[in-house]
C-alpha positions as CSV (number, residue, x, y, z in Angstrom):
1,M,-17.2,-10.1,23.5
2,G,-19.3,-7.5,22.0
3,G,-18.2,-4.9,19.7
4,S,-16.7,-2.8,23.0
5,G,-14.9,-5.7,23.7
6,T,-11.6,-4.4,22.2
7,G,-11.6,-1.2,24.1
8,G,-12.6,-3.0,27.2
9,T,-9.7,-5.6,27.1
10,R,-7.2,-3.0,26.5
11,G,-8.3,-0.8,29.5
12,V,-8.2,-3.9,31.6
13,Y,-4.6,-4.8,30.5
14,V,-3.4,-1.1,31.1
15,L,-4.8,-1.0,34.6
16,L,-3.5,-4.3,35.6
17,L,0.0,-3.5,34.1
18,A,0.3,-0.2,36.0
19,A,-1.1,-1.9,39.3
20,T,1.4,-4.7,39.0
21,A,4.4,-2.3,38.3
22,V,3.5,-0.5,41.5
23,V,3.6,-3.9,43.3
24,A,6.8,-4.7,41.6
25,L,8.5,-1.5,42.6
26,W,7.3,-1.9,46.3
27,V,8.7,-5.8,46.3
28,T,12.1,-4.3,45.2
29,W,12.3,-1.4,47.7
30,R,10.9,-3.7,50.6
31,F,13.1,-6.8,49.8
32,Q,16.6,-5.9,49.1
33,D,17.0,-9.2,47.6
34,A,17.9,-9.4,43.9
35,P,16.8,-12.8,43.2
36,F,13.8,-12.8,45.4
37,A,12.8,-9.5,43.9
38,A,13.4,-10.7,40.5
39,T,11.1,-13.6,40.9
40,A,8.4,-11.5,42.4
41,T,8.8,-8.9,39.8
42,T,8.1,-11.6,36.9
43,V,5.2,-13.1,38.5
44,V,3.5,-9.8,39.1
45,L,4.2,-8.5,35.4
46,A,3.8,-11.8,33.6
47,G,0.7,-12.7,35.4
48,P,-1.9,-10.4,33.7
49,A,-0.4,-10.7,30.3
50,S,-0.4,-14.7,30.7
51,F,-3.9,-14.5,32.3
52,L,-5.3,-12.4,29.4
53,G,-3.7,-14.3,26.8
54,W,-5.0,-17.7,28.1
55,K,-8.4,-15.8,28.1
56,A,-7.9,-14.6,24.6
57,Y,-7.1,-18.2,23.4
58,L,-10.0,-19.8,24.9
59,D,-12.3,-17.3,23.5
60,G,-10.9,-17.9,20.1
61,H,-11.3,-21.6,20.3
62,R,-14.4,-21.8,22.1
63,G,-17.7,-23.3,20.7
64,A,-19.4,-20.8,18.6
65,A,-22.2,-18.9,20.3
66,D,-25.6,-19.0,19.5
67,T,-25.8,-18.6,15.6
68,G,-29.1,-16.8,15.5
69,A,-27.7,-14.0,17.9
70,R,-24.2,-14.1,15.8
71,A,-26.1,-13.4,12.5
72,A,-28.2,-10.7,13.9
73,L,-25.2,-9.0,15.1
74,L,-23.4,-9.7,11.8
75,A,-26.4,-8.2,10.0
76,K,-26.3,-4.8,11.7
77,A,-22.5,-4.6,11.1
78,V,-22.9,-5.3,7.4
79,L,-25.8,-2.9,7.1
80,A,-23.5,0.0,8.7
81,A,-20.6,-0.9,6.3
82,E,-22.4,-1.2,3.2
83,T,-24.2,2.0,3.9
84,R,-21.0,3.8,4.2
85,Q,-19.6,2.1,1.3
86,R,-22.6,3.1,-1.1
87,A,-22.3,6.5,0.1
88,Q,-18.8,6.9,-0.6
89,L,-19.5,5.4,-4.1
90,T,-22.2,7.5,-5.2
91,G,-21.0,10.9,-3.8
92,D,-23.1,13.8,-2.5
93,G,-26.6,13.4,-2.7
94,A,-26.6,9.6,-3.2
95,H,-27.7,10.1,-6.7
96,R,-27.9,6.6,-8.5
97,I,-28.9,5.7,-12.1
98,D,-32.0,3.3,-12.0
99,L,-29.8,0.8,-14.4
100,G,-31.6,-1.6,-16.4
101,F,-30.8,-5.0,-16.8
102,Q,-31.8,-8.0,-18.9
103,F,-31.9,-11.9,-18.2
104,R,-29.6,-13.8,-20.2
105,A,-30.3,-17.3,-20.7
106,E,-27.5,-20.1,-20.8
107,P,-27.8,-23.2,-22.9
108,A,-28.6,-25.2,-19.7
109,N,-28.9,-24.9,-15.9
110,N,-30.7,-21.9,-15.6
111,A,-32.2,-21.0,-12.3
112,A,-36.1,-20.8,-12.3
113,G,-38.3,-17.6,-11.9
114,A,-36.1,-14.7,-13.5
115,A,-37.9,-12.2,-15.4
116,A,-36.8,-11.1,-18.6
117,T,-35.9,-7.5,-17.7
118,G,-35.1,-5.5,-14.4
119,H,-34.1,-2.5,-13.0
120,L,-31.9,-1.3,-9.9
121,S,-34.7,0.0,-8.1
122,G,-36.4,-3.5,-8.0
123,V,-33.4,-5.9,-7.7
124,T,-34.2,-7.2,-4.5
125,A,-37.9,-8.2,-5.6
126,Y,-36.3,-9.7,-8.7
127,Y,-33.7,-11.7,-6.8
128,K,-36.3,-13.2,-4.5
129,T,-38.1,-14.8,-7.5
130,V,-34.9,-16.8,-8.4
131,R,-35.0,-20.4,-7.5
132,P,-32.5,-21.3,-6.4
133,A,-31.1,-18.0,-5.3
134,R,-28.2,-18.0,-7.4
135,L,-27.5,-14.8,-9.4
136,V,-24.6,-13.7,-11.7
137,V,-24.5,-9.9,-12.4
138,T,-22.4,-9.1,-15.6
139,G,-21.8,-5.7,-17.2
140,A,-19.3,-3.6,-19.0
141,P,-16.3,-2.0,-17.1
142,G,-17.9,0.7,-14.9
143,A,-21.7,-0.4,-15.7
144,G,-22.2,-0.3,-12.1
145,K,-22.0,-3.9,-10.9
146,T,-20.6,-3.3,-7.6
147,V,-23.3,-0.6,-6.7
148,L,-26.0,-3.0,-7.7
149,A,-24.6,-5.6,-5.5
150,I,-24.5,-3.2,-2.7
151,D,-27.9,-2.1,-3.0
152,L,-29.0,-6.0,-3.3
153,V,-27.3,-6.3,0.1
154,L,-28.9,-3.1,1.7
155,G,-32.4,-4.4,0.2
156,L,-32.1,-8.0,1.5
157,L,-30.9,-6.4,4.9
158,T,-33.8,-3.9,5.0
159,D,-36.6,-5.9,3.4
160,P,-40.0,-6.1,5.5
161,A,-40.4,-9.5,4.9
162,R,-37.1,-10.4,6.2
163,T,-37.0,-13.2,9.0
164,D,-34.3,-14.1,11.5
165,A,-33.6,-17.3,9.5
166,D,-32.7,-15.5,6.4
167,P,-29.1,-15.8,5.5
168,V,-26.9,-12.5,5.9
169,P,-25.7,-11.2,2.4
170,V,-21.8,-10.4,2.9
171,R,-20.1,-8.9,0.1
172,M,-16.3,-10.1,-0.4
173,S,-13.8,-9.3,-3.0
174,L,-12.7,-12.3,-5.0
175,A,-9.4,-10.8,-6.2
176,G,-7.5,-12.2,-3.2
177,W,-8.9,-15.6,-3.1
178,D,-6.2,-18.5,-3.4
179,T,-8.5,-21.1,-4.9
180,D,-6.2,-23.6,-3.3
181,I,-8.1,-22.9,0.0
182,P,-11.5,-24.4,0.1
183,L,-14.6,-22.2,-0.4
184,E,-15.9,-22.5,3.1
185,Q,-12.9,-22.1,4.8
186,W,-12.0,-18.7,2.7
187,L,-15.5,-17.5,3.3
188,A,-15.3,-18.2,7.0
189,E,-11.7,-16.5,7.4
190,Q,-13.2,-13.5,5.3
191,V,-16.3,-13.0,7.5
192,H,-13.9,-13.3,10.7
193,R,-11.3,-11.2,9.4
194,R,-13.6,-8.3,8.7
195,F,-15.9,-8.4,11.5
196,R,-14.0,-9.7,14.4
197,D,-14.1,-6.2,16.2
198,R,-17.9,-6.9,16.4
199,G,-17.1,-10.0,18.6
200,L,-17.2,-12.7,15.7
201,T,-15.0,-15.5,16.5
202,P,-13.4,-17.9,14.1
203,A,-15.6,-20.6,15.5
204,D,-18.8,-18.1,15.0
205,A,-17.6,-17.5,11.6
206,H,-17.2,-21.5,10.7
207,A,-20.6,-21.9,12.3
208,L,-22.5,-19.2,10.3
209,V,-20.9,-20.6,7.1
210,E,-21.3,-24.2,7.8
211,Q,-25.0,-23.5,8.7
212,R,-25.6,-21.6,5.6
213,R,-26.2,-18.4,7.7
214,I,-24.1,-16.5,5.2
215,L,-25.1,-15.6,1.6
216,P,-21.9,-14.9,-0.2
217,V,-22.0,-11.9,-2.3
218,L,-18.8,-12.3,-4.4
219,D,-17.6,-9.3,-6.3
220,G,-15.0,-9.3,-9.0
221,L,-14.5,-12.7,-10.7
222,D,-12.7,-11.0,-13.4
223,E,-10.2,-9.4,-11.1
224,M,-8.8,-12.9,-10.3
225,D,-6.8,-13.2,-13.6
226,G,-5.1,-11.3,-16.2
227,A,-6.4,-10.8,-19.7
228,A,-3.7,-12.8,-21.3
229,T,-3.9,-15.8,-19.1
230,P,-5.1,-18.7,-21.0
231,V,-8.7,-19.7,-19.7
232,P,-7.9,-23.1,-18.4
233,R,-5.4,-21.7,-15.9
234,R,-7.4,-18.8,-14.5
235,R,-8.6,-19.0,-11.0
236,A,-11.9,-18.2,-12.2
237,V,-12.2,-21.5,-13.4
238,A,-11.4,-23.0,-10.2
239,A,-13.4,-20.6,-8.1
240,L,-16.6,-21.5,-10.4
241,R,-16.1,-25.1,-9.6
242,Q,-16.3,-24.5,-6.3
243,L,-19.1,-22.3,-6.4
244,N,-21.0,-25.2,-8.4
245,A,-20.0,-27.8,-5.8
246,Y,-21.4,-25.2,-2.7
247,Q,-24.5,-26.9,-1.5
248,D,-27.3,-26.5,1.2
249,A,-29.9,-29.1,2.1
250,A,-32.2,-27.9,-0.7
251,G,-29.4,-28.3,-3.4
252,S,-27.4,-25.6,-4.9
253,A,-26.9,-23.0,-2.0
254,P,-27.3,-19.3,-2.6
255,V,-24.7,-17.1,-4.0
256,I,-24.3,-13.6,-5.8
257,L,-21.6,-13.2,-8.0
258,T,-20.2,-10.3,-10.2
259,C,-18.1,-10.3,-13.1
260,R,-17.3,-8.2,-16.1
261,A,-19.3,-9.4,-19.2
262,E,-16.4,-10.1,-21.7
263,Q,-14.7,-12.4,-19.1
264,Y,-17.6,-14.3,-18.2
265,D,-18.4,-14.8,-21.9
266,E,-15.2,-16.2,-22.5
267,L,-15.7,-18.8,-19.7
268,A,-19.1,-19.6,-20.6
269,A,-18.0,-20.5,-24.1
270,L,-16.1,-23.2,-22.7
271,D,-19.1,-24.3,-20.6
272,V,-17.4,-22.8,-17.5
273,R,-20.1,-21.0,-15.7
274,M,-22.0,-21.0,-12.5
275,R,-24.7,-23.6,-12.8
276,E,-28.4,-23.5,-11.4
277,A,-27.9,-19.5,-11.7
278,A,-29.8,-16.7,-13.5
279,R,-27.3,-14.3,-15.3
280,I,-28.4,-10.9,-15.7
281,E,-26.4,-8.1,-17.8
282,I,-26.6,-4.5,-16.9
283,A,-27.5,-2.3,-19.8
284,P,-25.6,1.1,-21.1
285,V,-27.0,4.1,-19.6
286,T,-29.7,5.4,-21.8
287,P,-29.9,9.3,-22.8
288,A,-32.9,9.8,-20.6
289,Q,-31.1,8.2,-17.6
290,A,-27.8,10.3,-18.2
291,D,-30.2,13.5,-18.6
292,A,-31.8,12.9,-15.2
293,Y,-28.3,12.0,-13.5
294,L,-26.6,15.3,-15.0
295,T,-29.4,17.2,-13.9
296,A,-29.6,15.9,-10.5
297,R,-25.9,16.3,-9.9
298,S,-25.4,19.7,-11.4
299,T,-26.1,23.1,-9.5
300,D,-27.0,24.7,-13.1
301,P,-28.3,21.7,-15.4
302,T,-28.3,24.5,-18.4
303,R,-24.7,24.2,-18.6
304,W,-25.1,20.3,-19.7
305,A,-27.9,21.3,-22.5
306,S,-25.6,20.7,-25.4
307,V,-24.4,17.5,-24.0
308,V,-27.7,16.1,-23.3
309,Q,-28.8,17.1,-26.8
310,T,-26.1,15.3,-28.5
311,L,-26.8,12.0,-26.4
312,Y,-30.3,12.3,-27.5
313,A,-29.7,13.1,-31.1
314,A,-26.9,10.3,-31.6
315,P,-27.6,7.7,-28.9
316,G,-24.9,5.4,-30.7
317,G,-22.3,8.3,-31.4
318,T,-19.0,8.7,-29.9
319,L,-20.4,10.9,-26.9
320,A,-23.2,8.6,-25.9
321,R,-20.4,5.5,-26.1
322,S,-18.2,7.3,-24.0
323,L,-20.6,8.3,-21.3
324,A,-22.7,5.1,-21.2
325,T,-21.8,3.8,-17.9
326,P,-22.3,5.5,-14.2
327,W,-18.6,5.5,-13.9
328,R,-17.8,7.8,-16.7
329,L,-20.9,9.9,-15.7
330,N,-19.3,10.2,-12.4
331,L,-16.1,11.2,-14.0
332,A,-17.6,13.8,-16.2
333,V,-19.4,15.5,-13.2
334,T,-16.4,15.8,-11.0
335,V,-14.5,17.2,-13.8
336,Y,-17.0,19.8,-14.9
337,E,-18.8,20.7,-11.9
338,E,-15.3,21.8,-10.5
339,R,-15.4,25.4,-9.3
340,D,-12.8,28.0,-8.5
341,P,-12.3,28.4,-4.7
342,E,-11.9,32.2,-5.5
343,T,-14.9,33.1,-7.8
344,L,-17.0,30.0,-7.1
345,L,-17.6,29.8,-10.9
346,P,-17.1,26.6,-13.0
347,V,-13.6,25.9,-14.1
348,R,-14.7,24.1,-17.4
349,R,-17.7,24.1,-19.7
350,P,-19.2,20.6,-20.4
351,D,-19.3,21.7,-24.1
352,D,-15.7,20.7,-24.3
353,L,-16.9,17.0,-24.4
354,L,-18.2,17.5,-27.9
355,A,-14.7,18.3,-29.3
356,F,-13.3,14.5,-29.0
357,A,-13.3,12.1,-32.0
358,S,-13.3,8.7,-30.0
359,P,-14.3,7.2,-26.6
360,S,-10.9,6.7,-25.7
361,A,-9.9,10.2,-26.1
362,V,-12.8,11.1,-24.0
363,R,-11.6,8.5,-21.3
364,D,-8.1,10.0,-21.3
365,H,-9.4,13.5,-21.3
366,L,-11.6,12.9,-18.0
367,L,-9.2,10.7,-16.3
368,G,-6.4,13.3,-16.6
369,L,-8.5,16.0,-15.0
370,Y,-10.4,13.6,-12.5
371,L,-7.8,13.4,-10.0
372,P,-7.0,17.1,-9.6
373,A,-10.6,18.0,-9.5
374,A,-11.1,15.4,-6.9
375,C,-8.4,16.7,-4.9
376,R,-9.4,20.2,-4.9
377,Q,-13.0,19.0,-4.2
378,H,-12.0,17.2,-0.9
379,P,-12.5,19.5,2.1
380,T,-9.9,18.2,4.4
381,H,-6.1,18.7,4.0
382,A,-6.2,20.4,0.8
383,G,-3.0,21.8,1.1
384,R,-1.1,18.8,2.5
385,Y,-2.0,16.7,-0.5
386,G,-1.5,18.7,-3.7
387,P,-2.7,17.1,-7.0
388,E,0.6,16.7,-8.4
389,E,1.8,15.0,-5.6
390,T,-1.2,12.8,-5.3
391,H,-0.9,11.9,-8.8
392,R,2.9,10.7,-8.4
393,W,2.2,8.9,-5.0
394,L,-1.0,7.0,-6.4
395,A,0.7,6.2,-9.6
396,A,3.8,4.8,-8.0
397,L,1.3,2.5,-5.9
398,A,-0.6,1.6,-9.3
399,R,2.6,0.4,-10.9
400,H,3.4,-1.5,-7.8
401,L,0.2,-3.3,-8.3
402,A,0.9,-3.8,-12.1
403,A,3.6,-5.5,-11.0
404,T,2.1,-7.6,-8.3
405,T,0.2,-10.7,-8.9
406,P,-2.5,-12.0,-6.4
407,A,-2.2,-15.3,-4.7
408,S,-1.8,-18.2,-7.4
409,G,-2.8,-15.7,-10.1
410,T,-1.3,-13.9,-12.8
411,G,-3.2,-10.7,-13.2
412,P,-2.3,-7.2,-11.5
413,G,-3.0,-6.9,-8.0
414,T,-6.1,-4.8,-6.4
415,D,-5.3,-4.5,-2.8
416,L,-3.2,-1.7,-1.0
417,A,-2.8,-3.2,2.4
418,L,-0.3,-1.3,4.6
419,H,1.6,-4.5,5.7
420,E,1.8,-5.8,2.3
421,L,3.4,-2.6,0.7
422,W,7.1,-3.1,1.9
423,P,8.0,-4.7,-1.3
424,V,7.5,-1.2,-3.1
425,A,10.8,-0.1,-1.7
426,G,12.6,-3.1,-2.6
427,A,12.1,-6.5,-1.1
428,R,15.9,-7.1,-0.4
429,R,16.5,-3.6,0.8
430,V,13.8,-3.3,3.3
431,R,14.9,-6.8,4.6
432,S,18.6,-5.9,4.9
433,A,17.6,-2.5,6.7
434,D,15.1,-4.4,9.0
435,A,18.1,-6.9,10.0
436,A,20.6,-4.2,10.5
437,I,18.6,-1.8,12.5
438,A,17.7,-4.8,14.8
439,A,21.3,-5.7,15.4
440,A,22.4,-2.2,15.9
441,L,19.7,-1.1,18.3
442,V,20.6,-4.4,20.4
443,L,24.3,-3.7,20.3
444,G,23.9,-0.2,20.8
445,A,21.8,-0.9,24.1
446,G,24.7,-3.0,25.2
447,V,27.0,0.0,25.1
448,P,26.3,1.3,28.9
449,V,27.1,-2.1,30.0
450,V,30.8,-1.6,29.1
451,P,32.5,0.4,32.1
452,W,35.0,2.6,29.8
453,G,38.0,3.5,31.6
454,S,37.5,0.7,34.1
455,P,38.9,-3.0,34.5
456,A,37.5,-5.4,31.9
457,P,33.7,-6.4,32.6
458,P,33.0,-10.1,33.0
459,L,33.1,-12.2,29.7
460,W,29.4,-13.0,30.5
461,L,28.4,-9.5,29.8
462,F,29.8,-9.7,26.5
463,V,28.4,-13.0,25.8
464,G,25.0,-12.1,26.8
465,V,24.9,-8.7,24.3
466,V,26.1,-11.1,21.4
467,V,23.6,-13.7,22.0
468,I,20.5,-11.3,22.4
469,A,21.8,-9.6,18.9
470,A,22.2,-13.0,17.3
471,V,18.8,-14.2,18.4
472,V,17.0,-10.9,17.3
473,L,18.8,-10.8,14.0
474,A,18.0,-14.4,13.2
475,A,14.3,-13.9,14.0
476,V,14.3,-10.7,11.8
477,L,15.9,-12.6,9.0
478,L,13.7,-15.8,9.3
479,A,10.7,-13.5,9.2
480,G,12.1,-11.6,6.3
481,R,12.0,-14.8,4.3
482,S,8.0,-14.4,3.4
483,E,7.7,-11.9,0.3
484,V,4.4,-10.7,1.9
485,E,4.4,-10.4,5.6
486,G,1.0,-10.0,7.3
487,P,0.1,-9.2,11.1
488,R,1.5,-11.7,13.3
489,I,3.6,-13.4,10.8
490,L,5.6,-15.8,13.2
491,H,2.1,-16.4,14.8
492,R,0.9,-17.6,11.2
493,R,3.5,-20.1,10.6
494,G,1.7,-22.8,12.6
495,R,3.3,-25.0,15.4
496,R,7.0,-24.2,14.2
497,G,6.4,-20.3,14.1
498,Q,5.2,-20.7,17.5
499,L,8.0,-22.7,18.8
500,W,10.4,-20.4,17.3
501,Q,8.8,-17.5,18.9
502,L,8.9,-19.2,22.2
503,L,12.5,-20.1,21.9
504,T,13.6,-16.6,20.9
505,L,11.5,-14.8,23.7
506,A,13.2,-17.3,26.1
507,L,16.7,-16.6,24.9
508,V,16.2,-13.0,24.9
509,G,14.8,-12.7,28.1
510,G,17.0,-15.5,29.9
511,S,20.2,-13.2,28.2
512,G,18.7,-9.7,29.1
513,F,17.5,-10.5,32.4
514,G,20.6,-12.1,33.5
515,L,22.8,-9.1,32.4
516,A,20.1,-7.0,34.3
517,S,20.3,-8.5,37.3
518,G,24.1,-8.4,37.8
519,Y,24.8,-12.0,38.9
520,R,25.2,-15.4,37.1
521,G,22.1,-16.7,38.4
522,G,20.0,-14.3,37.0
523,W,20.6,-16.6,33.5
524,A,19.0,-19.4,34.9
525,L,16.2,-17.2,36.1
526,G,15.7,-15.3,33.2
527,L,14.9,-18.4,30.7
528,P,11.6,-19.4,32.5
529,V,11.0,-15.5,32.5
530,G,11.2,-15.1,29.0
531,L,9.4,-18.2,28.4
532,G,6.6,-17.1,30.4
533,I,6.0,-14.0,28.7
534,G,6.6,-15.8,25.4
535,V,3.7,-18.2,26.2
536,A,1.4,-15.1,26.6
537,A,2.4,-13.8,23.4
538,A,2.1,-17.1,21.6
539,L,-1.3,-17.8,23.2
540,G,-2.6,-14.7,21.4
541,G,-2.4,-12.7,24.2
542,F,-3.2,-9.2,23.8
543,A,-3.1,-9.5,20.0
544,Q,-6.7,-10.9,20.3
545,G,-7.7,-7.6,22.1
546,L,-5.4,-5.2,19.9
547,G,-5.4,-6.7,16.6
548,E,-9.2,-6.0,15.7
549,T,-9.7,-4.3,12.3
550,Q,-12.7,-1.7,11.8
551,P,-13.9,-2.4,8.2
552,T,-13.5,1.4,7.4
553,D,-10.0,2.1,8.5
554,P,-7.1,-0.6,7.1
555,R,-4.7,1.0,9.2
556,R,-5.7,-0.4,12.4
557,P,-3.8,-3.8,11.8
558,V,-0.3,-2.0,11.6
559,R,-1.2,0.3,14.7
560,D,-2.5,-2.4,16.9
561,D,0.5,-4.7,15.9
562,L,3.0,-1.9,16.9
563,A,1.0,-1.3,20.1
564,F,0.9,-5.1,21.2
565,G,4.5,-5.6,21.1
566,L,5.3,-2.3,22.8
567,M,3.1,-3.0,25.7
568,L,4.3,-6.4,26.1
569,S,8.2,-5.4,25.5
570,V,7.7,-2.7,28.3
571,A,6.5,-5.2,30.7
572,F,9.2,-7.2,29.8
573,G,11.7,-4.0,30.4
574,L,10.1,-3.2,33.7
575,T,11.1,-6.7,35.0
576,S,14.8,-6.0,34.2
577,L,14.7,-2.1,35.3
578,V,13.0,-2.5,38.8
579,A,14.7,-6.2,39.9
580,S,18.6,-5.2,39.2
581,D,21.2,-4.2,41.3
582,F,23.4,-3.6,38.5
583,P,22.7,0.2,37.3
584,A,24.3,-0.6,33.8
585,G,22.3,-3.6,33.5
586,R,19.3,-1.7,34.2
587,V,19.8,0.5,31.2
588,F,20.6,-2.4,29.0
589,G,18.0,-4.5,30.1
590,F,15.1,-2.1,29.5
591,A,16.5,-1.0,26.2
592,A,17.0,-4.5,25.0
593,S,13.7,-5.7,26.2
594,L,11.8,-2.8,24.1
595,V,14.1,-3.8,21.0
596,A,13.4,-7.3,21.4
597,G,9.8,-6.9,22.1
598,L,9.3,-4.8,18.8
599,Y,11.3,-7.1,16.8
600,V,10.1,-10.5,17.8
601,L,6.4,-9.8,18.9
602,T,5.8,-7.7,15.8
603,G,5.6,-8.2,12.1
604,A,3.4,-5.9,10.2
605,G,3.9,-2.8,12.0
606,R,7.8,-3.0,12.4
607,R,8.0,-4.0,8.6
608,Y,5.9,-1.1,7.8
609,L,8.0,1.4,9.6
610,V,11.4,0.0,8.2
611,F,9.6,0.2,4.8
612,L,8.9,4.0,5.2
613,L,12.3,4.6,6.1
614,C,13.6,2.9,2.6
615,A,10.7,4.0,0.7
616,R,11.3,6.8,-2.0
617,G,8.5,9.0,-3.9
618,L,6.0,8.2,-1.3
619,P,4.6,10.2,1.9
620,W,5.8,9.5,5.2
621,R,2.5,9.3,6.6
622,L,1.5,6.9,3.9
623,G,-1.5,5.6,6.0
624,A,-3.2,8.8,6.5
625,F,-2.6,9.6,2.7
626,L,-4.3,6.7,1.5
627,H,-7.1,7.4,4.0
628,W,-7.4,10.9,2.8
629,S,-7.6,9.5,-0.9
630,Y,-10.5,7.2,0.4
631,G,-12.2,10.2,1.6
632,A,-11.7,12.1,-1.8
633,G,-13.2,9.2,-3.9
634,L,-10.1,8.1,-5.5
635,L,-9.7,4.8,-3.5
636,R,-12.3,2.5,-2.0
637,V,-12.0,0.1,1.2
638,S,-12.4,-3.8,0.8
639,G,-11.7,-5.4,4.3
640,V,-8.1,-4.3,5.7
641,A,-7.0,-3.0,2.2
642,Y,-7.6,-0.1,-0.1
643,Q,-8.4,-0.5,-3.7
644,F,-8.7,2.2,-6.4
645,R,-12.0,3.6,-7.1
646,H,-12.1,1.8,-10.5
647,R,-9.6,-0.5,-12.0
648,E,-9.7,1.7,-15.1
649,L,-8.2,4.7,-13.0
650,Q,-5.7,2.3,-11.7
651,A,-4.2,1.2,-15.0
652,W,-4.5,4.9,-16.3
653,L,-2.4,5.9,-13.4
654,A,0.2,2.8,-13.9
655,A,0.6,4.1,-17.5
656,H,0.8,7.8,-16.7
657,P,3.3,8.2,-13.8
658,D,3.7,11.9,-14.3
659,P,0.8,14.3,-13.8
660,V,-1.1,15.8,-16.8
661,P,-0.2,19.4,-17.6
């Protein structure tokens, strides 16, 4: 399955579904016998879903393909993704500061071959001299650790001396790693999760990790814990222990790790560090580097003359310390290069930066103006997302992250994954609304069954409606026990979850089909109908084809989860619709099938829609807004989640929920 496998599988399924629906309608018209027509309809509708489900199941559990071919495929995907990410971080013109760094020797267990100093432009050559190839990149907040890591990934992938046997560098965020999961298992899950749209199966990812064809580039060791967490209890300690045990045939396996210098020093003071590694620390931006950067980013460098002169005159002064990192320089350029859309003249004068008495005052000043400036400079949907609304919405999400802890951690969260945001609106409120809507829709679908003004309907009609409502309600309540519900939550619960899903679909299918068919025997026929379609869904079915996630669009899991549930529930509903001799039962069967499919076969998508109904103070099209914010440079993408561009911005928004006047 290559990169186009997702679209191909989707197209095949739609064609098969349309063709079998036509066959089912013809069978119903040709043979005016409800049981026979029902059986034929079930076979032709459930057949394609079951076949594709079994095929996807086998594809996901087959042996890994040739690891060399998969590694080459992965290298191309990583190159494309990281090129986009660097362009998004560096902004227009891709201007980068040639950061300097120094080797910091530890008391013991240093890697050999590391030079005393180096620069960003030569980081690939620097890394290739380190033996074993284990590098720790440290620096101050905003010093450029992530940009250096991305440059190193791209440099290794485009190195003329690279061979097919060299491992593929893959950058991953450490913030969400539950260290109870073994390192190799977590690495394989991350590789598959990010690049399954390129055809990498779980077996492929595990083989690449096991054979050390992956070079882990682990970003943000400092983001695993909060500052107040005692060092012995930090997840970072457990992470470093696993990294020290990560071996290959030659000894310690290659790893690249980034961490803030202060947090790494706290760990190293207790002899907790990555062993057999070379640690480098990124130096502050020099006045000459700042001068070159401001000149390159500005259309009129003379506007920055007083700022540059102050940096040269007082390299240890307030302004120099305030603009000593690439992140702060980027803030300053974004704020002071903003131009009035009517006159095209600059809105502010850089000379204003000279009036502040402390670095913290400069920081708050720049952060307060950064978001409005970035919003106005973003070319798309400028009128839809105003600076004030954007500030309030992002601040609400930042406050949510401040109250959220990553898996097994005690620090603030960093990931804004759409399928995990529903607790923002109140976990109890969303779960209650989810269950109430499910029950109401199923019971509402049963209203046409009741022949108002006619003799009382058979008892089994009412029993069927109640059974379906109860089963769907139970499924939603059980799924709602999880505080963080991801895609295919029922599928992720292991064998018990799969068994529950099968039984739910069998009961819903049996009840719905029995009602729709209009005769008691339909109940006995409906149970295997529901079970058959349930098997197709539980095997992975179309989820493997629809659930693929592009690295640049975290909205895909929710969209595809809804599409998967909708398409299978439509297939389910057509069975009741075309095979029934009971008019009211047709309406109920089709409606109940749609509701049951969306509420039993989906998790992430359904819960996300209910969350939007319950949320206050957030845009209705939250996914579109987050993607716009990513394009504006306010957020970045990490796997299937958005993250704030910088943790300093996230913390500032959490502390300032209202826009700055």
